[in-house]
C-alpha positions as CSV (number, residue, x, y, z in Angstrom):
1,X,6.4,-13.2,20.0
2,X,9.9,-12.0,20.9
3,X,12.0,-9.6,18.7
4,X,15.8,-9.5,19.1
5,X,17.5,-6.5,17.5
6,X,21.1,-6.5,16.3
7,X,22.2,-3.1,15.1
8,X,25.5,-2.8,13.2
9,X,24.9,0.5,11.4
10,X,23.9,0.7,8.6
11,X,22.7,-2.9,9.0
12,X,19.9,-4.1,11.2
13,X,19.0,-7.7,11.9
14,X,15.7,-8.6,13.6
15,X,15.3,-12.1,14.9
16,X,11.6,-12.9,15.3
17,X,10.6,-15.7,17.5
18,X,7.1,-17.2,18.0
19,X,4.0,-16.3,16.0
20,X,3.6,-13.2,13.8
21,X,-0.1,-12.7,13.7
22,X,-2.8,-10.0,14.2
23,X,-1.9,-9.8,17.9
24,X,1.8,-9.5,17.5
25,X,2.2,-7.7,14.1
26,X,1.7,-4.2,15.5
27,X,4.7,-4.8,17.8
28,X,7.0,-5.7,14.9
29,X,5.6,-2.8,12.9
30,X,6.4,-0.3,15.7
31,X,10.0,-1.7,15.9
32,X,10.4,-1.3,12.1
33,X,9.1,2.3,12.1
34,X,11.4,3.3,15.0
35,X,14.6,1.6,13.7
36,X,14.8,2.0,10.0
37,X,16.2,5.6,9.8
38,X,19.6,5.3,8.2
39,X,19.4,1.5,7.7
40,X,20.5,0.3,4.3
41,X,20.6,-3.4,5.0
42,X,17.6,-5.0,6.9
43,X,17.6,-8.8,7.7
44,X,14.7,-10.7,9.3
45,X,15.9,-13.9,10.8
46,X,12.9,-16.2,10.9
47,X,14.6,-19.4,12.0
48,X,12.6,-19.2,15.3
49,X,9.3,-18.0,13.7
50,X,6.6,-20.7,13.9
51,X,3.8,-19.0,11.9
52,X,3.0,-15.8,10.0
53,X,-0.5,-14.5,9.2
54,X,-1.7,-12.0,6.7
55,X,-1.2,-9.2,9.3
56,X,2.5,-10.3,9.5
57,X,2.7,-10.3,5.7
58,X,1.4,-6.8,5.6
59,X,4.1,-5.6,8.0
60,X,6.8,-7.3,5.8
61,X,5.3,-5.7,2.6
62,X,5.4,-2.3,4.3
63,X,9.1,-2.8,5.4
64,X,10.0,-3.9,1.8
65,X,8.5,-0.7,0.4
66,X,10.6,1.4,2.7
67,X,13.7,-0.6,2.1
68,X,13.2,-0.4,-1.7
69,X,13.9,3.3,-1.3
70,X,16.9,3.1,1.0
71,X,18.6,-0.3,0.7
72,X,18.1,-4.0,0.8
73,X,15.9,-6.4,2.8
74,X,16.1,-10.1,3.1
75,X,14.5,-12.9,5.1
76,X,16.6,-15.8,6.3
77,X,15.9,-19.1,8.0
78,X,12.2,-19.4,7.3
79,X,10.8,-22.9,8.1
80,X,8.7,-25.0,5.7
81,X,5.4,-23.7,7.0
82,X,6.4,-20.0,6.7
83,X,8.0,-20.7,3.2
84,X,4.8,-22.3,2.1
85,X,2.8,-19.2,3.2
86,X,5.2,-17.0,1.2
87,X,4.8,-19.2,-1.9
88,X,1.0,-19.5,-1.8
89,X,0.6,-15.8,-1.3
90,X,3.1,-14.8,-4.0
91,X,5.4,-13.1,-1.4
92,X,8.2,-15.4,-2.5
93,X,8.3,-13.3,-5.7
94,X,8.3,-10.0,-3.8
95,X,10.7,-10.8,-1.0
96,X,14.4,-11.9,-1.0
97,X,14.4,-15.3,0.8
98,X,17.5,-17.1,1.8
């Protein structure tokens, strides 16, 4: 997994490429914890994300809880596989998907 950060304070965009699973989720979680201070607009670009597991969903839920207190969070570019996972798990009702 590769994470590309684009900071344009107070907005942060994270482009996640590859697979977000139990092996790679801690890496994304660390980036989120280190980068969210002062951020009011968080965007995840999933256009290059091939797969997300429950560990990845947990990281997104954690980020959503933080952003509910300090701003907005959205997910863009998710492919059909990732969107289906969001829908089956009910995350499509929790997250802002574009």
